[in-house]
N, C-alpha and C positions, 0 to 999 in steps of 0.2 A: 263308425264308432260303435263299439259293442257295450252293452250294459251287463252288469252282473245279474244273473238270475238267482236271487237268493230266495229260497222257499221259506215262506212264513209259516211256521209250524207252532201250534200251541204247546206249551209245556205240559207234560203229563201231570197227573194228580200227585204221583209220588215225588216228582221234582218240586212241585209247589209246596208240599208238606215239608220236604227237607229244607227248602229255603226259609219257610216260616219258622221251623225249629232252629235253624242256624241263627236267624236274626234274634229270636227269643233268647237263646243261650248267650249270644253276644251282649244283649242288653243285661242279662243277669250278671255276666262277668264284669261289665262296665260298672254296674251298680255296686257289686261286691268290692271292686277295686277302689272306687271313690269313697265308699262308706267304711272300709276296714283298713285302708292303708293311710298312715299318717302323711299329711301333706308335705312335710319336710323331706320325706323319702321318695316322693314322686320323681324328682329329677334323676336320682340314681336308678329308679325303675325304668324310666324312659331311656336312659343311657344304656341299660342292660338290654332292653328290647331292641333298640336300634343296633346295638352291637351284635345281637343275634341275627338280625336281618343282614348285616354286612358280612358276618361270617358265613351265613348261608349262601348269599349271592356271590361272594368272592372266592370261597373255598369249596363248600360242599356241592353246590350246583355244578360247577365245572368238572369236579371229580366224578360225580354221578353221570354227567353227560358223556364223558370219555369212556367210563366203564360200560355205559349203555351202548355206545357206538361199537365198542369192542365186542360185546356180547351179541349184538345184532349181526355182526359179520362172521362170528365164529361158532355160534350155536344154532342148531335147527329149532324151528317152532316147536312148542311143547316143552322142550328142555329149557329153552331160553326163559320162558315165563316162570318156570319153577326156580331157576337160579336167580332171576331178578327178584322174585318174592323172598327168597332166602337172604339175599343181600339187603333188601329193604328192612326186613326184620332185624338182621344183624346191625345195620346202621342205626336204627332207632334204639335198640338196646344199648349200643355203644354210646350214643348221645345222651341217653338217660343216665348211664353209669358214669359218664365223664366227670361230673363234679366230685363224686366220692373217690374215683380213681386218682384224681389229682390232689385229693385231700382238702377240698374246699370247706372251710369252716372249722377245720381241726385246729385245736389249740394245745399247747404244751401243758396248760393248767388242767385240761380235761381230756386225758388220753382215751377215756371210754366213749368219746363222742363218735369216733369212727374206728371201732376196735378190730375190724376184720381186714383180711388181705383182699381188697377189692379188685386189684389188678388180676390176681390169680383167678378170682371168682368170675370176672368178666371173660377171661380167656376160656374158662370151663364152659360158660354159657354160650360163647361164640362157637366153641367146638361142638356143643350139642346142637346148635342151630345148623351148623355145617353138616353134621351127621344126618339130621332129619331131612335137610335139603337133598343130600346125596341119596337117602333112602327113597324120597319121592322121585328123583331122577331115575333111579334103578327100577322102581315100579313102573314108571312111564315107559322105559325102554322094554321091559319084559312084556308089558301089555301091548305095546306096538308090535313086538315080534310075534306074539301069539294071536294077533287079530287076523281074521280071514282076509281082510282087505290087504294087509301087509304081505300075506303069503301069495295072494294072486298077483300082486305087483312084482314080487320076486320071481315067480314062475314065468311071467310074461317078459321079464327082462327090463322092466321099467324102474326098478329100484337100484 
């Protein structure tokens, strides 16, 4: 019978500081929630938070996993990380913009509440994120081609 050899390693000071800060901010958030939100709205808030978890686990996580699997098979290292970073930024921006894109909170009695074309603006921002991601990919490719290590691999037939 074999035993698992798990190395016991002490957490670094940076990790401890981040954990303490995380717990502190969690406590501040819980205090703000309980002191500033009316108790009769807590069930709706809990429903909204649970709904967010369900949407994440049932829809977003599988989509991200499939895209990640596709990227890992189709893109080389260096490029893949840049594309993944761009997709993460685009996904976060889209999630943040989603409520205004679908018009959440907009009423006919107050048309000035959401006065802009948020769908168009989201598309513009996503195009800009895509262009910046593409620029970083291009810079990575140019840097790779001009590096001496890349030239020596090409000359020796290893590339």
